SERO-4910 file (N, C-alpha, C, O; in steps of 0.05 Angstrom, whole numbers):
BEGIN
 pado doro    nc1    nc2    nc3   cac1   cac2   cac3    cc1    cc2    cc3    oc1    oc2    oc3
  Met    A   -509   3697   1136   -521   3675   1127   -514   3649   1150   -528   3633   1163
  Ser    A   -482   3656   1148   -471   3632   1165   -475   3640   1194   -478   3623   1212
  Thr    A   -474   3666   1198   -476   3667   1229   -504   3667   1238   -509   3661   1261
  Ser    A   -527   3673   1220   -553   3662   1229   -557   3635   1231   -573   3627   1247
  Cys    A   -543   3617   1215   -539   3583   1218   -531   3584   1241   -545   3575   1259
  Gln    A   -504   3594   1248   -490   3584   1274   -510   3587   1300   -513   3570   1317
  Glu    A   -522   3611   1298   -540   3619   1320   -565   3600   1327   -574   3596   1349
  Met    A   -575   3589   1302   -594   3570   1302   -588   3543   1313   -603   3530   1327
  Ser    A   -560   3534   1303   -547   3513   1315   -546   3516   1348   -557   3502   1365
  Ile    A   -530   3536   1353   -530   3536   1385   -553   3536   1401   -555   3526   1424
  Thr    A   -576   3550   1387   -603   3550   1402   -614   3519   1400   -623   3509   1420
  Thr    A   -612   3508   1381   -622   3481   1377   -608   3465   1398   -622   3454   1414
  Leu    A   -577   3462   1401   -560   3448   1416   -573   3457   1452   -575   3441   1471
  Ile    A   -579   3483   1451   -588   3489   1483   -615   3474   1488   -619   3460   1508
  Glu    A   -632   3479   1472   -655   3471   1477   -658   3441   1477   -676   3430   1490
  Arg    A   -641   3427   1463   -633   3395   1465   -622   3389   1496   -629   3370   1510
  Asp    A   -605   3408   1502   -593   3398   1526   -615   3400   1549   -618   3382   1565
  Asn    A   -632   3425   1549   -650   3428   1566   -666   3404   1565   -666   3389   1585
  Met    A   -678   3398   1546   -694   3373   1544   -682   3346   1557   -694   3332   1573
  Arg    A   -658   3342   1548   -645   3316   1562   -646   3318   1589   -650   3298   1602
  Ser    A   -642   3344   1602   -639   3349   1631   -669   3342   1642   -675   3327   1661
  Ile    A   -683   3354   1627   -711   3351   1641   -718   3319   1639   -727   3309   1659
  Ile    A   -716   3303   1617   -722   3280   1615   -704   3257   1642   -714   3239   1656
  Ser    A   -675   3268   1641   -661   3257   1663   -675   3262   1691   -677   3242   1706
  Glu    A   -684   3285   1698   -694   3289   1718   -723   3273   1731   -731   3264   1752
  Ile    A   -733   3275   1703   -766   3257   1708   -755   3227   1711   -769   3215   1727
  Lys    A   -737   3213   1700   -730   3190   1703   -723   3186   1735   -734   3169   1749
  Lys    A   -709   3200   1742   -699   3197   1769   -722   3195   1789   -725   3177   1806
  Ser    A   -737   3218   1785   -764   3218   1801   -784   3198   1795   -803   3199   1809
  Leu    A   -783   3180   1777   -794   3157   1766   -782   3134   1776   -795   3115   1769
  Tyr    A   -760   3127   1792   -741   3108   1794   -756   3084   1800   -774   3087   1816
  Leu    A   -753   3064   1790   -774   3042   1779   -786   3030   1813   -809   3032   1819
  Pro    A   -767   3020   1828   -777   3009   1856   -791   3022   1868   -807   3012   1883
  Leu    A   -787   3055   1866   -806   3073   1884   -829   3079   1866   -851   3083   1877
  Phe    A   -828   3079   1842   -851   3085   1824   -874   3062   1827   -898   3068   1830
  Ile    A   -865   3040   1827   -881   3015   1832   -898   3018   1857   -922   3018   1857
  Leu    A   -876   3019   1884   -887   3028   1906   -910   3045   1911   -931   3037   1922
  Ser    A   -906   3066   1902   -922   3089   1904   -946   3085   1888   -967   3093   1899
  Cys    A   -950   3073   1860   -970   3074   1847   -989   3043   1865  -1013   3040   1864
  Phe    A   -973   3028   1875   -985   3004   1890  -1001   3018   1916  -1025   3014   1922
  Gly    A   -982   3035   1929   -997   3050   1950  -1017   3065   1951  -1032   3067   1970
  Val    A  -1019   3082   1920  -1046   3096   1914  -1066   3075   1906  -1089   3078   1914
  Ala    A  -1061   3053   1891  -1083   3038   1889  -1095   3023   1914  -1119   3016   1913
  Leu    A  -1081   3019   1934  -1087   3011   1964  -1102   3025   1974  -1124   3016   1981
  Val    A  -1096   3052   1980  -1109   3075   1998  -1134   3079   1978  -1152   3093   1989
  Cys    A  -1140   3073   1956  -1161   3080   1937  -1180   3054   1950  -1200   3060   1963
  Cys    A  -1175   3033   1948  -1185   3010   1960  -1196   3013   1990  -1215   3000   1999
  Phe    A  -1186   3028   2000  -1194   3031   2032  -1214   3049   2037  -1225   3052   2058
  Ser    A  -1220   3068   2007  -1242   3086   2011  -1269   3083   2016  -1274   3060   2007
  Gly    A  -1292   3094   2026  -1314   3085   2030  -1324   3084   2002  -1320   3104   1987
  Gly    A  -1338   3059   1992  -1350   3054   1965  -1379   3055   1967  -1390   3064   1948
  Tyr    A  -1394   3047   1990  -1422   3040   1990  -1435   3044   2019  -1423   3038   2040
  Ile    A  -1456   3054   2019  -1473   3059   2047  -1503   3043   2044  -1522   3048   2028
  Ser    A  -1501   3025   2062  -1526   3009   2059  -1556   3021   2065  -1560   3045   2069
  Ala    A  -1571   3008   2064  -1599   3019   2076  -1594   3023   2108  -1598   3045   2118
  Ser    A  -1587   3008   2118  -1582   3015   2147  -1560   3037   2156  -1557   3043   2180
  Gly    A  -1549   3047   2138  -1528   3066   2147  -1501   3059   2145  -1485   3077   2140
  Lys    A  -1493   3034   2147  -1466   3021   2149  -1449   3025   2125  -1457   3020   2102
  Thr    A  -1425   3035   2128  -1404   3044   2102  -1388   3021   2099  -1375   3013   2118
  Tyr    A  -1387   3009   2077  -1370   2990   2064  -1345   3005   2051  -1349   3025   2038
  Thr    A  -1318   2994   2053  -1302   3002   2036  -1301   2990   2013  -1316   2970   2010
  Ile    A  -1284   2999   1992  -1279   2978   1967  -1273   2962   1966  -1282   2945   1951
  Met    A  -1245   2957   1990  -1238   2930   1991  -1261   2910   1999  -1266   2890   1987
  Glu    A  -1273   2917   2018  -1296   2899   2034  -1313   2888   2005  -1319   2864   2001
  Leu    A  -1318   2906   1990  -1340   2898   1966  -1324   2882   1942  -1333   2863   1929
  Leu    A  -1300   2893   1942  -1282   2872   1922  -1283   2842   1932  -1288   2822   1919
  Leu    A  -1277   2843   1957  -1267   2812   1972  -1295   2796   1974  -1295   2772   1967
  Phe    A  -1317   2808   1983  -1336   2795   1999  -1364   2795   1982  -1381   2778   1987
  Leu    A  -1366   2814   1964  -1392   2822   1956  -1395   2801   1927  -1379   2802   1908
  Arg    A  -1412   2787   1927  -1420   2775   1896  -1428   2789   1874  -1429   2814   1875
  Arg    A  -1435   2779   1854  -1438   2798   1831  -1470   2799   1832  -1482   2820   1830
  Asp    A  -1481   2773   1835  -1512   2779   1838  -1521   2797   1856  -1542   2809   1852
  Val    A  -1509   2801   1879  -1516   2824   1895  -1510   2849   1888  -1521   2868   1899
  Met    A  -1493   2854   1871  -1481   2875   1862  -1505   2891   1839  -1511   2915   1838
  Leu    A  -1515   2870   1824  -1536   2875   1807  -1565   2882   1817  -1585   2885   1802
  Thr    A  -1564   2884   1845  -1592   2891   1859  -1588   2923   1857  -1609   2935   1856
  Asp    A  -1568   2936   1858  -1561   2961   1861  -1548   2976   1844  -1525   2968   1842
  Ile    A  -1554   2996   1828  -1543   3007   1802  -1522   3022   1816  -1500   3022   1806
  Phe    A  -1527   3034   1837  -1501   3046   1845  -1476   3035   1855  -1457   3047   1865
  Leu    A  -1481   3005   1850  -1455   2995   1852  -1436   2984   1829  -1419   2967   1831
  Asn    A  -1445   2999   1805  -1432   2999   1777  -1408   3010   1783  -1403   3025   1801
  Arg    A  -1390   2999   1762  -1361   2998   1764  -1348   3029   1764  -1327   3037   1775
  Tyr    A  -1367   3045   1747  -1357   3070   1742  -1362   3087   1772  -1344   3099   1784
  Asp    A  -1387   3086   1780  -1387   3098   1812  -1366   3096   1832  -1355   3112   1846
  Ile    A  -1361   3067   1828  -1343   3056   1856  -1312   3065   1843  -1297   3072   1861
  Trp    A  -1305   3066   1827  -1278   3078   1816  -1276   3105   1822  -1255   3113   1833
  Val    A  -1299   3125   1816  -1300   3148   1828  -1295   3155   1858  -1282   3175   1865
  Gln    A  -1308   3138   1873  -1307   3133   1902  -1278   3126   1911  -1271   3125   1935
  Gly    A  -1258   3122   1887  -1234   3112   1906  -1217   3133   1916  -1199   3130   1931
  Ile    A  -1225   3160   1904  -1209   3178   1914  -1225   3197   1938  -1231   3221   1936
  Gly    A  -1227   3184   1956  -1245   3192   1982  -1226   3211   2004  -1203   3217   1998
  Leu    A  -1235   3218   2024  -1221   3235   2045  -1195   3223   2053  -1174   3237   2055
  Trp    A  -1195   3198   2058  -1166   3183   2068  -1153   3187   2045  -1133   3199   2050
  Thr    A  -1155   3183   2021  -1142   3178   1999  -1127   3207   1995  -1102   3210   1993
  Gln    A  -1144   3225   1995  -1137   3257   1987  -1119   3260   2008  -1098   3272   2003
  Leu    A  -1122   3252   2034  -1101   3261   2058  -1074   3244   2057  -1055   3253   2070
  Leu    A  -1071   3220   2041  -1045   3205   2040  -1031   3212   2010  -1006   3211   2008
  Leu    A  -1044   3218   1992  -1033   3225   1966  -1009   3241   1968   -988   3234   1957
  Pro    A  -1011   3265   1982   -987   3276   1977   -960   3262   1984   -940   3264   1970
  Phe    A   -960   3247   2008   -937   3230   2014   -931   3209   1994   -908   3202   1989
  Leu    A   -951   3200   1982   -948   3170   1963   -933   3180   1937   -915   3168   1926
  Ile    A   -944   3205   1929   -940   3212   1899   -910   3225   1899   -898   3226   1877
  Ser    A   -899   3233   1916   -879   3248   1923   -849   3239   1927   -828   3251   1924
  Ile    A   -856   3209   1936   -832   3196   1948   -808   3197   1931   -787   3204   1942
  Gly    A   -808   3191   1904   -787   3187   1885   -780   3214   1879   -755   3216   1878
  Tyr    A   -789   3234   1874   -778   3264   1872   -766   3269   1893   -742   3271   1892
  Leu    A   -779   3273   1916   -763   3283   1944   -739   3264   1955   -718   3272   1965
  Tyr    A   -745   3239   1951   -720   3219   1957   -696   3225   1942   -673   3222   1950
  Thr    A   -702   3234   1918   -678   3243   1896   -662   3267   1904   -638   3270   1904
  Ile    A   -684   3285   1911   -673   3313   1922   -657   3307   1940   -633   3311   1936
  Ser    A   -665   3296   1965   -650   3294   1989   -625   3280   1984   -604   3292   1988
  Asn    A   -625   3257   1976   -601   3244   1969   -582   3266   1953   -560   3267   1962
  Glu    A   -587   3280   1935   -569   3296   1920   -561   3322   1937   -540   3333   1930
  Lys    A   -571   3330   1955   -567   3349   1971   -550   3340   1997   -534   3355   2008
  Met    A   -555   3318   2003   -541   3312   2027   -515   3299   2018   -496   3300   2034
  Ser    A   -513   3288   1997   -483   3278   1981   -470   3297   1968   -447   3291   1961
  Gly    A   -478   3322   1962   -466   3349   1951   -464   3341   1923   -444   3349   1911
  Phe    A   -486   3323   1904   -483   3316   1883   -500   3341   1865   -495   3346   1841
  Asn    A   -517   3353   1879   -530   3376   1866   -501   3398   1857   -497   3409   1835
  Arg    A   -486   3401   1876   -466   3416   1869   -454   3410   1840   -455   3427   1822
  Leu    A   -446   3391   1839   -436   3380   1813   -457   3385   1791   -451   3396   1770
  Leu    A   -477   3379   1795   -500   3385   1772   -503   3418   1768   -508   3427   1746
  Leu    A   -500   3432   1788   -495   3458   1782   -474   3471   1768   -477   3492   1755
  Ile    A   -447   3458   1771   -421   3462   1759   -428   3455   1724   -423   3470   1705
  Arg    A   -441   3431   1722   -443   3417   1694   -464   3434   1680   -460   3440   1656
  Glu    A   -484   3443   1690   -509   3452   1683   -510   3481   1693   -498   3488   1712
  Ser    A   -528   3499   1677   -534   3525   1685   -551   3525   1704   -564   3504   1708
  Asn    A   -555   3547   1720   -575   3551   1742   -607   3543   1731   -622   3526   1741
  Phe    A   -610   3558   1710   -633   3559   1701   -643   3527   1685   -667   3521   1684
  Arg    A   -624   3513   1676   -627   3487   1667   -632   3469   1687   -649   3451   1682
  Tyr    A   -621   3469   1709   -621   3458   1735   -646   3457   1748   -655   3437   1759
  Val    A   -659   3483   1745   -682   3490   1765   -709   3485   1744   -729   3474   1754
  Ile    A   -710   3491   1720   -728   3483   1704   -732   3449   1703   -755   3439   1703
  Ser    A   -712   3437   1702   -708   3404   1702   -725   3395   1728   -741   3377   1727
  Lys    A   -718   3410   1754   -727   3401   1774   -756   3402   1778   -769   3385   1791
  Leu    A   -767   3434   1761   -794   3437   1760   -808   3418   1742   -829   3406   1749
  Ala    A   -797   3414   1721   -814   3393   1701   -814   3366   1714   -833   3351   1708
  Ala    A   -796   3357   1734   -795   3333   1749   -817   3330   1768   -832   3310   1769
  Ala    A   -820   3353   1785   -841   3356   1810   -866   3357   1795   -883   3343   1805
  Val    A   -875   3371   1771   -898   3372   1759   -908   3345   1747   -930   3335   1754
  Leu    A   -895   3336   1730   -897   3313   1711   -899   3285   1731   -920   3272   1732
  Ser    A   -882   3280   1744   -881   3255   1763   -902   3254   1785   -906   3232   1794
  Gly    A   -916   3275   1794   -937   3275   1808   -962   3266   1790   -976   3247   1796
  Gly    A   -965   3278   1773   -986   3272   1755   -986   3243   1740  -1008   3233   1733
  Ile    A   -962   3230   1736   -957   3208   1721   -958   3180   1745   -965   3157   1740
  Ile    A   -951   3190   1765   -955   3168   1791   -980   3169   1800   -988   3148   1809
  Leu    A   -996   3188   1802  -1024   3189   1808  -1045   3178   1793  -1064   3166   1802
  Ser    A  -1040   3184   1763  -1060   3167   1739  -1052   3144   1742  -1070   3129   1747
  Ala    A  -1026   3132   1739  -1019   3105   1735  -1031   3088   1766  -1039   3065   1765
  Gly    A  -1029   3100   1784  -1042   3080   1808  -1069   3084   1808  -1082   3065   1815
  Tyr    A  -1084   3109   1799  -1110   3106   1798  -1119   3088   1773  -1142   3078   1776
  Leu    A  -1107   3083   1752  -1112   3072   1734  -1110   3042   1742  -1127   3027   1731
  Phe    A  -1094   3033   1756  -1086   3008   1765  -1108   3000   1782  -1119   2978   1777
  Phe    A  -1118   3018   1804  -1146   3012   1815  -1168   3011   1801  -1186   2995   1805
  Gly    A  -1167   3029   1780  -1193   3030   1760  -1196   2995   1749  -1216   2981   1748
  Ile    A  -1171   2990   1742  -1170   2960   1725  -1186   2938   1744  -1204   2924   1735
  Leu    A  -1178   2936   1773  -1186   2919   1789  -1215   2926   1796  -1228   2908   1808
  Val    A  -1228   2951   1791  -1255   2955   1796  -1265   2948   1777  -1285   2935   1782
  Tyr    A  -1259   2950   1749  -1272   2944   1729  -1277   2914   1719  -1295   2907   1703
  Ile    A  -1261   2899   1729  -1258   2870   1731  -1280   2858   1754  -1293   2839   1749
  Lys    A  -1281   2870   1775  -1300   2859   1790  -1325   2871   1791  -1343   2854   1793
  Phe    A  -1335   2896   1792  -1359   2901   1786  -1367   2907   1756  -1353   2911   1736
  Pro    A  -1398   2907   1758  -1413   2905   1729  -1412   2935   1720  -1407   2955   1734
  Ser    A  -1419   2932   1691  -1420   2961   1675  -1451   2964   1687  -1465   2948   1699
  Ile    A  -1454   2991   1681  -1483   3007   1683  -1505   2992   1662  -1529   2990   1669
  Tyr    A  -1495   2982   1640  -1513   2969   1621  -1517   2940   1629  -1533   2928   1616
  Glu    A  -1505   2928   1649  -1514   2903   1660  -1537   2898   1678  -1544   2876   1687
  Tyr    A  -1549   2924   1682  -1569   2926   1699  -1598   2927   1686  -1601   2927   1661
  Ser    A  -1617   2927   1703  -1646   2925   1688  -1651   2953   1678  -1642   2975   1684
  Val    A  -1672   2944   1656  -1680   2971   1641  -1687   2992   1662  -1677   3015   1663
  Glu    A  -1707   2982   1680  -1716   3000   1696  -1693   3015   1716  -1693   3039   1722
  Gln    A  -1679   3001   1722  -1650   3014   1737  -1637   3034   1722  -1633   3056   1733
  Gln    A  -1629   3029   1697  -1618   3042   1682  -1629   3067   1672  -1616   3087   1666
  Glu    A  -1654   3064   1672  -1673   3093   1666  -1671   3107   1687  -1668   3132   1684
  Phe    A  -1671   3094   1715  -1672   3113   1735  -1642   3126   1741  -1641   3146   1754
  Tyr    A  -1620   3114   1730  -1594   3128   1740  -1595   3144   1714  -1587   3167   1721
  Met    A  -1600   3144   1689  -1597   3158   1676  -1610   3189   1673  -1603   3209   1661
  Ala    A  -1641   3181   1695  -1650   3207   1698  -1630   3225   1717  -1625   3248   1713
  Met    A  -1619   3211   1736  -1608   3225   1753  -1578   3235   1743  -1565   3250   1757
  His    A  -1568   3225   1719  -1546   3229   1704  -1545   3231   1679  -1532   3215   1664
  Pro    A  -1562   3253   1670  -1568   3256   1639  -1540   3259   1622  -1522   3273   1630
  Gly    A  -1539   3247   1600  -1517   3245   1583  -1498   3226   1588  -1478   3225   1574
  Phe    A  -1499   3209   1607  -1475   3193   1616  -1471   3178   1598  -1487   3162   1588
  Gln    A  -1438   3183   1590  -1426   3160   1572  -1404   3149   1589  -1389   3162   1603
  Glu    A  -1404   3128   1588  -1380   3114   1608  -1355   3120   1601  -1339   3130   1616
  Ala    A  -1349   3115   1577  -1321   3119   1563  -1313   3144   1564  -1291   3148   1574
  Ala    A  -1327   3164   1555  -1320   3187   1556  -1312   3201   1582  -1293   3215   1585
  Leu    A  -1331   3194   1603  -1323   3202   1631  -1298   3186   1648  -1289   3195   1669
  Cys    A  -1291   3164   1638  -1268   3152   1647  -1247   3165   1631  -1225   3166   1643
  Phe    A  -1247   3174   1607  -1225   3187   1598  -1216   3212   1611  -1194   3220   1620
  Arg    A  -1241   3224   1611  -1237   3255   1632  -1224   3254   1659  -1206   3268   1667
  Arg    A  -1238   3235   1672  -1230   3221   1695  -1199   3217   1698  -1185   3229   1714
  Cys    A  -1189   3200   1682  -1159   3195   1672  -1143   3222   1676  -1124   3224   1691
  Ile    A  -1153   3243   1657  -1138   3264   1650  -1140   3282   1683  -1122   3293   1695
  Gly    A  -1165   3281   1691  -1165   3300   1718  -1144   3286   1740  -1129   3297   1756
  Ser    A  -1148   3258   1737  -1124   3249   1762  -1097   3253   1753  -1079   3256   1770
  Phe    A  -1091   3255   1726  -1065   3267   1720  -1061   3301   1734  -1043   3305   1751
  Leu    A  -1074   3317   1728  -1079   3341   1739  -1078   3346   1765  -1066   3365   1776
  Tyr    A  -1093   3323   1779  -1089   3326   1809  -1068   3321   1815  -1058   3339   1828
  Gly    A  -1051   3300   1811  -1026   3294   1818  -1009   3321   1813   -992   3330   1828
  Met    A  -1016   3332   1790   -990   3354   1790  -1002   3377   1807   -985   3394   1814
  Cys    A  -1023   3381   1813  -1029   3403   1834  -1016   3397   1862  -1002   3413   1874
  Ile    A  -1025   3366   1870  -1015   3357   1898   -979   3363   1900   -966   3372   1919
  Asn    A   -971   3356   1878   -942   3358   1887   -932   3383   1888   -908   3384   1894
  Val    A   -944   3405   1884   -933   3433   1886   -921   3435   1920   -901   3449   1925
  Phe    A   -935   3421   1939   -925   3422   1965   -897   3410   1968   -881   3418   1983
  Ala    A   -894   3388   1949   -868   3372   1954   -843   3394   1938   -822   3399   1950
  Tyr    A   -848   3404   1916   -843   3425   1907   -824   3444   1920   -799   3446   1920
  Leu    A   -849   3460   1935   -840   3485   1954   -822   3472   1978   -802   3483   1988
  Val    A   -831   3450   1985   -810   3445   2011   -789   3435   1999   -772   3443   2014
  Ser    A   -776   3420   1979   -754   3418   1969   -732   3440   1963   -709   3438   1956
  Val    A   -749   3463   1967   -731   3485   1959   -717   3493   1986   -694   3501   1985
  Phe    A   -729   3493   2010   -714   3501   2034   -701   3474   2048   -680   3475   2061
  Phe    A   -714   3453   2045   -705   3430   2063   -688   3410   2046   -691   3408   2022
  Arg    A   -667   3392   2064   -658   3372   2047   -658   3344   2064   -653   3323   2053
  Asp    A   -664   3347   2089   -671   3320   2104   -695   3300   2098   -717   3308   2106
  Lys    A   -695   3281   2090   -710   3263   2070   -740   3257   2090   -763   3253   2081
  Tyr    A   -731   3258   2115   -757   3252   2135   -775   3277   2130   -797   3276   2118
  Ile    A   -765   3296   2137   -778   3325   2137   -792   3333   2104   -814   3343   2100
  Leu    A   -775   3326   2085   -785   3333   2055   -810   3310   2052   -827   3315   2035
  Ile    A   -812   3287   2065   -829   3265   2056   -853   3276   2071   -874   3276   2059
  Cys    A   -852   3285   2095   -876   3283   2116   -889   3311   2113   -913   3313   2118
  Leu    A   -876   3329   2106   -886   3357   2106   -906   3368   2085   -923   3385   2089
  Pro    A   -902   3355   2061   -921   3361   2043   -947   3352   2050   -967   3366   2047
  Leu    A   -949   3324   2063   -973   3317   2072   -981   3336   2095  -1005   3340   2095
  Met    A   -971   3345   2109   -981   3367   2131   -994   3391   2119  -1016   3400   2124
  Leu    A   -973   3399   2101   -984   3424   2085  -1008   3422   2071  -1025   3440   2074
  Lys    A  -1014   3394   2050  -1040   3393   2042  -1063   3391   2060  -1084   3402   2055
  Tyr    A  -1058   3377   2085  -1079   3377   2106  -1085   3410   2117  -1108   3419   2120
  Ile    A  -1063   3424   2120  -1072   3451   2128  -1085   3467   2110  -1100   3484   2118
  Trp    A  -1081   3464   2081  -1095   3481   2063  -1121   3472   2058  -1136   3489   2049
  Gly    A  -1132   3442   2060  -1159   3434   2065  -1176   3445   2090  -1199   3452   2089
  Gln    A  -1158   3445   2114  -1175   3454   2135  -1175   3484   2136  -1193   3493   2151
  Val    A  -1159   3502   2124  -1163   3531   2119  -1186   3533   2103  -1206   3546   2111
  Ile    A  -1185   3520   2080  -1207   3526   2061  -1238   3515   2073  -1259   3526   2067
  Met    A  -1237   3496   2090  -1263   3486   2098  -1273   3508   2117  -1297   3513   2119
  Lys    A  -1252   3521   2134  -1259   3539   2156  -1273   3567   2142  -1293   3578   2151
  Ile    A  -1260   3575   2118  -1269   3596   2103  -1297   3586   2095  -1316   3601   2098
  Glu    A  -1300   3563   2086  -1326   3557   2074  -1345   3557   2093  -1365   3570   2087
  Ile    A  -1343   3546   2115  -1366   3545   2137  -1368   3576   2149  -1391   3582   2155
  Asp    A  -1353   3593   2152  -1358   3618   2157  -1373   3632   2132  -1391   3649   2136
  Ala    A  -1364   3624   2104  -1378   3639   2086  -1409   3632   2088  -1426   3649   2089
  Met    A  -1416   3603   2089  -1437   3591   2090  -1457   3605   2113  -1480   3613   2109
  Asn    A  -1440   3607   2139  -1457   3625   2158  -1468   3650   2153  -1488   3662   2161
  Lys    A  -1451   3656   2139  -1455   3690   2132  -1468   3698   2103  -1468   3722   2096
  Gly    A  -1480   3674   2084  -1491   3671   2066  -1473   3688   2041  -1484   3706   2027
  Lys    A  -1444   3681   2036  -1429   3696   2022  -1428   3680   1999  -1419   3658   2005
  Asp    A  -1435   3682   1974  -1435   3665   1957  -1407   3674   1941  -1391   3655   1938
  Ala    A  -1402   3688   1935  -1374   3696   1924  -1354   3686   1934  -1334   3682   1920
  Val    A  -1355   3677   1964  -1330   3670   1980  -1333   3638   1977  -1311   3626   1978
  Leu    A  -1352   3625   1973  -1360   3600   1966  -1348   3592   1943  -1336   3571   1944
  Asn    A  -1349   3606   1917  -1350   3602   1895  -1317   3606   1894  -1306   3591   1878
  Leu    A  -1300   3624   1908  -1274   3628   1909  -1262   3600   1926  -1241   3590   1918
  Cys    A  -1275   3589   1947  -1264   3561   1956  -1265   3544   1939  -1248   3526   1938
  Ser    A  -1284   3544   1924  -1291   3520   1898  -1268   3518   1886  -1261   3496   1877
  Gly    A  -1251   3542   1882  -1228   3545   1861  -1203   3543   1876  -1182   3545   1864
  Leu    A  -1206   3540   1902  -1176   3531   1920  -1178   3498   1922  -1159   3483   1929
  Arg    A  -1198   3493   1917  -1200   3461   1926  -1188   3449   1901  -1198   3451   1879
  Met    A  -1166   3436   1907  -1149   3418   1890  -1164   3392   1869  -1159   3384   1846
  Glu    A  -1187   3385   1893  -1204   3363   1881  -1221   3369   1858  -1231   3352   1844
  Ser    A  -1224   3396   1855  -1243   3403   1834  -1233   3400   1802  -1248   3402   1782
  Val    A  -1204   3396   1804  -1187   3388   1774  -1199   3358   1767  -1199   3350   1744
  Leu    A  -1209   3345   1788  -1215   3312   1779  -1240   3310   1759  -1245   3292   1743
  Asn    A  -1257   3339   1765  -1285   3336   1749  -1282   3358   1730  -1296   3379   1733
  Ile    A  -1266   3355   1712  -1260   3372   1689  -1285   3372   1670  -1289   3391   1655
  Asn    A  -1303   3348   1670  -1323   3345   1656  -1353   3363   1667  -1375   3365   1655
  Gln    A  -1346   3374   1689  -1364   3386   1699  -1365   3421   1701  -1344   3433   1699
  Ser    A  -1388   3432   1704  -1379   3464   1706  -1371   3468   1740  -1380   3459   1761
  Gly    A  -1351   3485   1736  -1342   3485   1759  -1314   3506   1756  -1312   3521   1737
  Tyr    A  -1299   3505   1773  -1277   3526   1775  -1245   3512   1775  -1224   3522   1784
  Trp    A  -1248   3488   1761  -1225   3476   1761  -1201   3487   1747  -1178   3482   1751
  Gly    A  -1213   3507   1727  -1189   3524   1708  -1178   3539   1726  -1154   3542   1722
  Met    A  -1189   3553   1750  -1180   3570   1763  -1162   3560   1784  -1144   3574   1794
  Thr    A  -1167   3535   1789  -1149   3519   1810  -1121   3511   1795  -1098   3510   1805
  Leu    A  -1126   3505   1771  -1103   3500   1759  -1081   3521   1753  -1057   3518   1754
  Leu    A  -1096   3546   1747  -1079   3571   1744  -1064   3573   1769  -1039   3570   1770
  Leu    A  -1080   3580   1790  -1072   3580   1822  -1046   3566   1823  -1026   3580   1823
  Ile    A  -1045   3537   1824  -1028   3520   1820  -1004   3526   1809   -983   3528   1822
  Phe    A  -1007   3530   1784   -982   3534   1767   -968   3563   1773   -945   3566   1764
  Gln    A   -983   3588   1788   -973   3607   1794   -955   3600   1818   -932   3610   1818
  Ile    A   -960   3583   1839   -948   3573   1860   -922   3562   1851   -900   3565   1863
  Tyr    A   -925   3547   1829   -901   3530   1820   -883   3547   1806   -860   3540   1807
  Leu    A   -891   3572   1791   -874   3590   1785   -867   3608   1808   -843   3615   1805
  Ala    A   -875   3618   1826   -867   3629   1854   -837   3611   1858   -815   3620   1856
  Gly    A   -846   3583   1864   -822   3569   1872   -797   3568   1855   -774   3568   1863
  Phe    A   -807   3568   1828   -785   3568   1810   -769   3591   1809   -745   3589   1807
  Cys    A   -784   3618   1811   -767   3646   1813   -750   3643   1838   -726   3648   1837
  Leu    A   -763   3633   1861   -745   3637   1889   -726   3615   1889   -707   3617   1905
  Thr    A   -728   3593   1873   -704   3574   1875   -677   3587   1857   -654   3589   1865
  Leu    A   -686   3595   1833   -671   3611   1818   -652   3631   1831   -628   3630   1828
  His    A   -667   3649   1846   -659   3675   1860   -634   3665   1885   -612   3675   1889
  Ile    A   -647   3639   1901   -626   3632   1914   -604   3621   1901   -581   3623   1911
  Leu    A   -608   3608   1877   -580   3601   1867   -560   3618   1857   -535   3615   1857
  Asn    A   -578   3643   1846   -560   3663   1831   -547   3687   1851   -535   3707   1842
  Arg    A   -551   3681   1885   -540   3698   1898   -518   3695   1903   -506   3711   1916
***
């Protein structure tokens, strides 16, 4: 009986130490000055996404709409409602820059530890498994937290400035509801927040993989952006070839490879397959890091 209690105590202590290591790594990845800078950067690039296309074909950025468009003008077009503008925030340019913005804290910490040799001290103090699992948790969670926090801050700015769909005329509301049946703003916003968190987790997989092989901070910070761009271009090339050849199965597969699909968890699609793929890549990086340390 006493032996069983001792084993349970040891297991509890190990789990507690593992949790402390994970929390410590997450705090380091969310170092406050870099966290604020990253969140502000996310909100800023969202503001420079295209928010509205006029009848003449001119595209206005969300920043232009925030600064120069009067509220009475907004109420003439229901597609200038606050939810649609918020969704437009994660556009093509935003998607391109996000890998750089959300991984700064995590990769800066990794680089400093490797360059200073502090990671060797951590490995002496902790087991290889605890060290690797804490780094994995920091990469996964810090990406999601930074993106969702920055996107939420951007959403607050949008919700202050732009009208709700229910402020438009009855005719405009009926037209909008016919195009978006079952529209419920609060539920969609909640799901979008969850989707942005999952999207940040997915994007940071490139930072995690790069951190396995490199230590220079400039390579660490810039390379994830390049890898995300290459990922998107390869998928686009496959999609174009599949469309030309009429291969619907390949198009469906590409939908699952696009990380942006997790933003729309409220819609039918392949976002579950995207998450499964990304977590498999994280697991491969985890096993590779553990193998390198155990050699």
